[in-house]
C-alpha positions as CSV (number, residue, x, y, z in Angstrom):
1,X,-14.9,17.8,5.3
2,X,-12.2,18.2,2.7
3,X,-13.5,21.5,1.7
4,X,-13.4,22.7,5.3
5,X,-9.7,21.7,5.6
6,X,-8.8,23.5,2.4
7,X,-10.6,26.6,3.5
8,X,-9.0,26.5,7.0
9,X,-5.5,26.1,5.6
10,X,-6.2,28.9,3.1
11,X,-7.3,31.3,5.9
12,X,-4.4,30.3,8.1
13,X,-1.8,30.8,5.4
14,X,-3.3,33.7,3.6
15,X,-3.8,31.7,0.3
16,X,-6.7,31.3,-2.0
17,X,-8.6,28.0,-1.7
18,X,-8.9,26.2,-5.0
19,X,-11.7,23.7,-5.4
20,X,-11.2,21.5,-8.5
21,X,-14.0,19.2,-9.7
22,X,-13.7,16.4,-12.2
23,X,-16.8,17.8,-13.9
24,X,-18.6,21.1,-13.7
25,X,-20.5,21.7,-10.5
26,X,-23.4,24.1,-10.2
27,X,-26.1,24.9,-7.7
28,X,-26.0,24.0,-4.1
29,X,-22.3,22.9,-3.9
30,X,-21.0,26.1,-5.4
31,X,-23.4,28.3,-3.5
32,X,-22.4,26.7,-0.2
33,X,-18.6,27.1,-0.9
34,X,-19.2,30.8,-1.9
35,X,-21.2,31.3,1.3
36,X,-18.3,30.0,3.3
37,X,-16.0,32.3,1.3
38,X,-18.0,35.3,2.3
39,X,-18.3,34.1,5.9
40,X,-14.6,33.6,6.3
41,X,-13.3,36.4,4.1
42,X,-11.7,34.2,1.4
43,X,-12.9,34.1,-2.2
44,X,-12.6,30.5,-3.5
45,X,-11.5,29.6,-7.0
46,X,-13.4,26.9,-8.9
47,X,-12.0,24.9,-11.8
48,X,-13.3,21.9,-13.7
49,X,-11.1,21.4,-16.7
50,X,-9.5,18.2,-15.6
51,X,-9.8,15.2,-17.8
52,X,-10.3,11.7,-16.2
53,X,-7.1,10.4,-14.7
54,X,-5.1,13.6,-15.4
55,X,-3.5,13.8,-11.9
56,X,-0.1,14.4,-10.3
57,X,0.3,13.2,-6.7
58,X,3.1,12.4,-4.2
59,X,3.2,11.1,-0.7
60,X,6.3,10.8,1.5
61,X,7.9,10.6,4.9
62,X,11.5,11.1,5.9
63,X,13.3,10.6,9.3
64,X,15.7,13.5,9.6
65,X,19.2,12.9,10.9
66,X,22.5,14.7,10.6
67,X,24.6,11.4,10.3
68,X,23.9,7.7,10.0
69,X,25.3,7.3,13.6
70,X,23.4,10.0,15.5
71,X,20.5,12.1,14.6
72,X,21.9,15.3,16.2
73,X,25.6,16.0,16.1
74,X,25.0,19.5,17.4
75,X,23.5,21.4,14.5
76,X,20.2,19.6,13.9
77,X,17.9,22.4,15.3
78,X,19.6,25.0,13.0
79,X,19.3,22.7,10.0
80,X,15.6,22.1,10.8
81,X,15.1,25.8,10.9
82,X,16.7,26.1,7.5
83,X,14.5,23.4,6.2
84,X,11.4,25.1,7.6
85,X,12.5,28.4,6.0
86,X,12.9,26.6,2.6
87,X,9.4,25.1,2.9
88,X,7.8,28.4,3.8
89,X,9.7,30.2,1.0
90,X,8.4,27.8,-1.6
91,X,4.9,29.0,-0.9
92,X,3.2,25.7,-1.8
93,X,-0.5,26.0,-2.8
94,X,-3.2,24.6,-0.6
95,X,-3.1,21.2,-2.4
96,X,0.4,20.5,-1.1
97,X,1.6,20.0,2.5
98,X,5.2,19.9,3.7
99,X,5.7,19.9,7.4
100,X,8.4,18.9,9.9
101,X,7.1,17.2,13.0
102,X,8.6,15.5,16.0
103,X,7.6,11.9,16.8
104,X,9.1,10.1,19.7
105,X,11.9,12.6,19.9
106,X,12.9,12.4,16.2
107,X,12.3,14.9,13.5
108,X,10.2,13.8,10.5
109,X,9.4,15.5,7.2
110,X,6.0,14.7,5.8
111,X,5.5,15.7,2.2
112,X,2.4,15.2,0.2
113,X,0.3,16.8,-2.5
114,X,-2.3,16.2,-5.3
115,X,-2.6,18.5,-8.3
116,X,-4.4,18.5,-11.7
117,X,-1.0,18.2,-13.4
118,X,2.7,18.4,-12.7
119,X,3.6,22.1,-12.0
120,X,5.7,24.0,-9.5
121,X,4.7,21.4,-6.8
122,X,7.1,18.9,-8.4
123,X,9.9,21.4,-8.5
124,X,9.4,22.4,-4.9
125,X,9.1,18.8,-3.7
126,X,12.5,18.0,-5.4
127,X,14.1,21.1,-3.9
128,X,13.1,19.9,-0.4
129,X,14.3,16.4,-1.0
130,X,17.7,17.6,-2.4
131,X,18.1,19.9,0.6
132,X,17.5,17.0,3.1
133,X,19.8,14.7,1.2
134,X,22.6,17.3,1.0
135,X,22.3,18.9,4.5
136,X,21.0,16.0,6.5
137,X,22.8,13.0,5.0
138,X,21.8,10.6,7.8
139,X,18.1,11.0,6.8
140,X,16.1,8.2,5.2
141,X,12.6,7.7,3.9
142,X,10.4,7.2,0.9
143,X,8.3,9.3,-1.4
144,X,5.8,7.8,-3.9
145,X,5.0,9.8,-7.0
146,X,2.4,9.3,-9.6
147,X,2.0,11.3,-12.8
148,X,-0.4,10.4,-15.6
149,X,2.1,11.9,-18.0
150,X,5.1,10.0,-16.6
151,X,7.2,8.2,-19.3
152,X,7.7,4.5,-19.2
153,X,9.0,3.1,-16.9
154,X,7.0,3.4,-14.8
155,X,4.4,5.0,-17.0
156,X,1.0,6.5,-16.2
157,X,-0.3,3.3,-14.4
158,X,2.3,3.2,-11.7
159,X,4.1,4.9,-8.9
160,X,7.7,5.9,-8.9
161,X,9.5,5.6,-5.5
162,X,12.1,8.1,-4.5
163,X,14.3,6.3,-1.9
164,X,16.5,8.5,0.4
165,X,19.3,6.9,2.3
166,X,22.9,8.0,3.3
167,X,22.6,11.3,1.4
168,X,21.5,9.8,-1.8
169,X,18.1,9.8,-3.6
170,X,17.5,6.9,-6.0
171,X,14.4,6.2,-8.1
172,X,12.8,2.8,-8.1
173,X,9.8,1.1,-9.5
174,X,7.0,0.6,-7.0
175,X,6.4,-3.1,-6.2
176,X,3.4,-2.6,-3.8
177,X,0.7,-0.3,-5.4
178,X,1.7,-0.7,-9.0
179,X,0.2,-1.3,-11.5
180,X,-2.5,1.0,-10.2
181,X,-5.0,-0.8,-12.3
182,X,-5.8,-3.5,-11.0
183,X,-3.9,-3.3,-7.7
184,X,-5.6,-0.1,-6.4
185,X,-8.3,0.8,-9.0
186,X,-10.6,-1.1,-11.3
């Protein structure tokens, strides 16, 4: 199912699907993914150089608002268009999703990704957050970030939380899912 979503997003956005395995895969799995590549006209890339635990990931949501008093003081749609242009211009790979959606009449930014290691995804994610904080200072939300190479605190066994409120982004230690071992993993 995950492979199908990666392939569909790659076809829709004109990108190359990248399937990364924790260990080398051969045989039926690779043949099937290549078969789908031929069928849908996309040549997948396979990598397997990741060491155990070498992962960078982030997951976040933000309610978008022009001010702390009203979500739309007349320019919200134009600012949402600018935000969407920024996201499209960053050309995130298929392992990252950044989308603006409407829920119950309010705009929300959903931002998440998983990569083998910190790369351009982290830079792009920070650009999006800085844009929102600067241009939509009434926005608020959270983004959890985990990096196996993160210095202490919080270190490789914890999430860092980016808290956005009143045009400011602060970093805090995560009290809910950290330490990852033993709270989430054994």
